[in-house]
C-alpha positions in Angstrom: -46.0 83.7 15.0 -47.0 87.2 16.3 -48.0 86.2 19.7 -45.2 83.8 20.7 -43.9 86.7 22.9 -46.6 88.9 24.4 -46.3 92.6 25.1 -45.5 92.3 28.9 -42.6 89.9 28.2 -41.2 92.3 25.6 -41.5 95.3 27.9 -39.8 93.5 30.8 -37.1 92.2 28.5 -36.6 95.8 27.2 -36.3 97.3 30.7 -33.9 94.7 32.0 -31.7 94.6 28.9 -31.6 98.4 28.7 -30.4 98.7 32.3 -27.8 96.0 31.8 -26.5 97.6 28.6 -26.3 101.0 30.3 -24.4 99.5 33.2 -21.9 97.6 31.1 -21.3 100.3 28.5 -18.6 102.1 30.5 -16.8 99.1 32.0 -13.4 98.1 30.7 -14.5 94.6 29.9 -15.1 94.0 26.1 -18.8 93.2 26.3 -19.9 94.9 23.1 -22.9 97.1 22.6 -24.1 96.3 19.1 -26.0 93.1 19.9 -27.6 94.5 23.1 -28.8 97.5 21.2 -30.2 95.3 18.4 -32.1 93.3 21.1 -33.4 96.4 22.9 -34.6 98.0 19.7 -36.1 94.7 18.4 -38.1 94.1 21.6 -39.5 97.7 21.5 -40.3 97.4 17.7 -42.0 94.1 18.2 -44.1 95.5 21.1 -45.2 98.3 18.7 -46.1 95.6 16.2 -48.3 93.9 18.7 -50.1 97.2 19.4 -50.6 97.5 15.6 -52.1 94.0 15.5 -54.4 94.8 18.4 -55.7 97.9 16.6 -56.2 96.1 13.3 -58.0 93.1 14.9 -61.0 95.4 15.7 -61.4 96.3 12.0 -61.0 92.8 10.4 -64.3 91.2 9.4 -62.6 88.0 8.1 -61.2 87.5 11.5 -64.6 88.0 13.2 -66.2 85.5 10.7 -63.5 82.9 11.5 -63.8 83.5 15.2 -67.6 83.0 15.0 -67.1 79.6 13.3 -64.6 78.2 15.8 -65.9 75.7 18.3 -63.8 74.2 21.0 -64.0 71.0 22.9 -67.5 69.6 23.0 -68.8 72.3 20.7 -68.8 75.1 23.3 -67.8 78.5 22.0 -64.9 80.2 23.6 -65.5 83.5 25.4 -63.4 85.5 22.9 -62.4 83.3 20.0 -60.2 86.0 18.4 -57.9 85.8 21.4 -57.7 82.0 21.2 -56.9 82.3 17.5 -54.1 84.6 18.2 -52.6 82.4 21.0 -52.9 79.0 19.4 -49.8 78.3 17.3 -51.4 75.5 15.3 -54.4 77.6 14.2 -52.0 80.5 13.4 -49.8 78.3 11.3 -52.7 76.8 9.3 -56.0 78.7 8.8 -55.5 82.0 10.6 -52.3 82.8 8.7 -54.2 83.4 5.5 -57.0 85.3 7.3 -54.3 87.6 8.8 -53.0 88.2 5.4 -56.4 89.0 4.0 -56.9 91.4 6.9 -53.5 93.0 6.2 -52.3 92.4 9.7 -48.9 94.0 10.5 -46.0 91.6 11.0 -44.4 92.2 14.4 -41.1 90.8 13.0 -40.9 93.6 10.5 -41.5 96.1 13.3 -38.7 94.5 15.3 -36.3 94.9 12.4 -37.2 98.6 12.0 -37.0 99.0 15.7 -33.5 97.5 15.8 -32.4 100.0 13.1 -34.0 103.0 14.8 -32.6 102.2 18.2 -29.0 101.6 17.1 -29.1 104.6 14.7 -30.4 106.9 17.4 -27.9 105.7 20.1 -24.8 105.0 18.0 -25.2 107.2 14.9 -24.0 104.4 12.6 -26.7 104.6 10.0 -25.2 103.5 6.7 -23.4 100.5 8.1 -26.4 99.5 10.2 -28.8 99.7 7.3 -26.5 97.5 5.2 -26.1 94.9 7.9 -29.8 94.7 8.6 -30.7 94.3 5.0 -28.0 91.6 4.6 -29.3 89.8 7.8 -32.9 89.7 6.6 -32.1 89.2 2.9 -35.2 91.3 2.1 -34.7 94.2 -0.2 -38.2 95.5 0.5 -36.9 96.6 4.0 -34.4 99.2 2.5 -37.0 101.9 2.6 -38.4 101.4 6.2 -34.9 100.7 7.7 -33.4 103.7 5.9 -36.1 106.1 6.9 -36.1 104.9 10.5 -32.3 105.1 10.7 -32.2 108.7 9.3 -35.0 110.0 11.5 -33.5 108.3 14.6 -30.1 109.9 13.8 -31.6 113.4 13.4 -33.6 113.1 16.6 -30.5 111.8 18.5 -28.4 114.6 17.2 -30.9 117.1 18.6 -30.1 115.9 22.1 -26.4 114.9 22.2 -23.7 113.1 20.2 -23.5 109.4 19.7 -22.9 106.7 22.3 -19.5 105.8 21.0 -18.4 109.4 20.9 -19.5 109.7 24.5 -17.4 106.7 25.6 -14.2 108.4 24.4 -13.8 110.6 27.5 -15.1 107.8 29.8 -12.2 105.6 28.6 -9.7 108.6 28.8 -8.7 108.2 25.2 -6.8 111.0 23.6 -9.1 112.7 21.2 -9.0 116.2 19.6 -12.2 117.9 18.8 -12.7 120.1 15.7 -12.9 123.1 18.0 -10.7 123.5 21.1 -12.6 123.6 24.5 -12.7 126.9 26.3 -10.4 125.7 29.0 -7.7 125.0 26.4 -7.2 128.8 25.9 -6.0 129.0 29.5 -3.4 126.2 29.5 0.0 126.2 27.8 1.4 123.3 25.9 4.3 123.1 28.3 1.9 122.6 31.2 0.2 119.7 29.5 3.4 118.0 28.4 4.8 118.2 31.9 
C-alpha cells in the first residue's frame, strides 16, 4: 500500500528519529544504533519511492483511463480521481493494484529497503554484513543487486568525508585503540610519561 504513509509523515519521522539517534549515539546507555539507522534510511527511501510514484502517475494512461471511469457516491465525479485511487486502500488492494503493475509504478517498499542499506552503509561502513542481513530479512534474492550497489556507493561517499560511526565512537567512549599510524602528538611523548 504505497500511500499508507504520506511524504510529510515520513519526513517528520526521519527528522525526529535522526535527532534522537544522534543524541543517543554517544550516551553510555546500551540503546543500539542498527535499528534506528534502518528506520531512518527506510523512511528516506520510502519518501523517494513516493516521489517516483508521483512522477510516474503523470505518464500512465491506464491510470488516467481508470480514474475517468470512477464514479463516487451518487455518480458525481471526484475532483481528481487519481488522488482518490491512491488514497483508498480498498481500491488499491483490488483494481488499482493491477493498473499500477501495468503502469510499472515503483514500489516504495523496495525503495525503503535500498534506503535502509544505503543509510546504514554510509554511516556505519558495515556493507557485507548489512547486505546479507537485508537479503535474509526480505527473502528476495532480486534485491542483491540494488542493495549491494547502494551499499558500496554509500560506503565510498561516506569514506570521502570521514570514517564510520562506530570508529568515531571509540574516542568518545575513551576506549584504548591504536591506529595504524601514530598521531603526531605521540612523537613528543615518552612511554614512561604515559604509563605514569
